[in-house]
C-alpha positions, 0 to 999 in steps of 0.5 A: 461429600456427595458428588452433586455438592462438588459439582455445585461448588465447581460451578459456583466458583466458575460463575464467580470468576466469570462475574469478576472478569466481566465486572472489571471490564464492565466497570471500565466500559461504564466509566467511558460511557458515563464520560461520553454521556456527561459531555453530551448532556452538559458541555457548553456547546452541542456535541456529536455523540458518535464523534465523541466515541470516535475520539475516545477510540482514537485516543486509546490507540494513539497511546499504543504504537504508531501502527495501531489505530481505529479505522472509522466507518467512513474509512473502513471500505477504502482500507479494505479496497486497498488490501483486496486491490479492487473497488467499484468505481470509474477508475481514475487517479485524482488529486487536489493541488489546492484546498477548496479548488476542484479535484483534478484527474491525474490519469484514468486507469488503463482499461477503465470506464473513465478512459472509455468515456473520454476523461483526460489527465488535467480534467477538473471535476465540477459536478457529480450528478447534479451536485456541485463538488468544485470546492469539496475535499478530495475524499468527499468527491471520491466517495461520490464517484464510487457506487454499485457496479453497473450504475451510471453517473454524469460528471461535469468537468472543466477542460481548459476553457470548456465545460463538459458533461461525461456519462460513465458507467461504474465497474469493478476496478482492479489495481495492479500491485506487480508492474513492469518497466513499461507497457507495450502497444497492447497495454500489457506490462513488459517485465524487462528493462527497456535498455537491458532486456536481458534483465527481468524487472518486477516492481511490487507496489503493495502486498495485497490479496492478488500480489502472489498470483500477479508475481507468479504470472509475471515470472511465468511470462518470462519463461526463465529467459533472463540473466538477472532479476530486479525486484523493486520494493521502493515505496512499498509500505507493505500489506499482508504477511502471508503474501510476503512469505509466499513471495519469499518462498518463490526464490528459496527451496529451504530455510527460515523466512520469518517468525513472529512472537507475541506478548512476552516474546512467546513464539507464535508462528515460524514460516519456512521455505518449501522445496522448489523455486520459481526462479533458477537458483543460478540467476542473480537477484537484486532488490531495490529498497528505500526509506518507504519500504516497510513491513512486508517489503522488509520481510522479503528483503531481509529474508533473501539478504540473510540467505545470500539470495539477493543483493540489497540496493538503495537506502535503509528501509523504514523499520516496521517490524510489527504485525497488525490484525484487523479486529472488526467493530460495529458488526464489521462497519469499522475496525481496530488495526492492532499490533499483536506481534513482532516479526523476526528475520531469519538471523533472529533480529527484529528490525523495528525502529523505535520512536527514539531510535538513532541512525547508529542503532540496528533497525530496518534493512540495510543495503549491502556494502557498496550498494547504498545509493541515494536519490535527491528530491528532484530525481525522486519526483522525476522518477515518479513522473517516469513511472506514471508515463510508463504506466499509461502510454495509451493516453498519449494518443487520446488528443494527440498529447503526451501524458507528461503534459502538465500544468504550471501551477504558478502561471496556469499555462500548459507546458509542452510535452517533454521529449522521450527519455534517452538512455543517458537521461534514464541512467542519470534519472534512476541511479539506484536502478542502475546500481542494481543492474551493476549488482547482478554482475552480468557483464 
């Protein structure tokens, strides 16, 4: 047979196979498209075709696992902001205690345009520019506060019985993911416990683009001048896999950190520690976790636990042992967050908690024996308030009032600021933290 005939046969076979694969995918896509077109044309009430597509994508991902999802266009930027640890805005934390009521400022961020312009905790946002936002959902108000860096907006607020207009210039707002026990008079984080300054303390709130650099800088600022180190991963829902790997590597000079496996248990990646550490191997480490510590937090905790490098204190972690990739859609305007692999701790276990898992099954990261410590709801709420106060001490001097002044939702009256937390109150407040101090065995 002439060679050209062989080439023609091979090309025809390849083309036929391609057509077959495309036909199978196109057939499925056409079925979904036909259904959307029929609903749009014949449903008894008018429908939004774009919303039908969103609903279809949500339905598809809901049939997978709890961590796969469609990220719609209106939510995609916020998702990217959380990973990149920055956004363009005025720099405030807000809340909406009651639906259809004004969004309320929790606190301006330290060094933010909002703080410089004079926004205060408790201010209620009534207008953005000339638009009435007093009954809008929080997400809509937040969207209106964001905008290009350097642009200005006028915010109408209610402060007690006064109504004020405040002009604010938007800027790039960077969000810290590594914070300390408290801030000093210069608003710099202090990475030591105020009551035990020989104990270094780093609280990681997420694993974002800058978390590794922030952790390196925090450790460098301590200059190895501490007797023990506490990593607080409570409430940390995770983030980037590479950030968890690099932070684990700061404390180990060799050994497996984590491995990932794809469909069918096929090994995808193995991550090992590199020579050298940022923390003296003789300095003891304790890691705090709770039921909300997930994913990247669990990678760090499990890794250092398996290597005997850290004592784990607190409550069993969330149990998220899967890896997600972000797959862009609509030319990058939306995306699929899709589970593509499972990760395995150094001892070979996958810590993922299945939907029907019982408390007796092995999942999550368990505290070391003797260091399981629970906090009740009252202490958890008080601890969150203490963290907020520690983060923003400079706000206390703005109007001569403390940042822990708050409104009683039942009476609408302002409560008097509470007195500073004493050593005894601090110990009673955070039993998990002080159990971690005990775990370091410094005394």
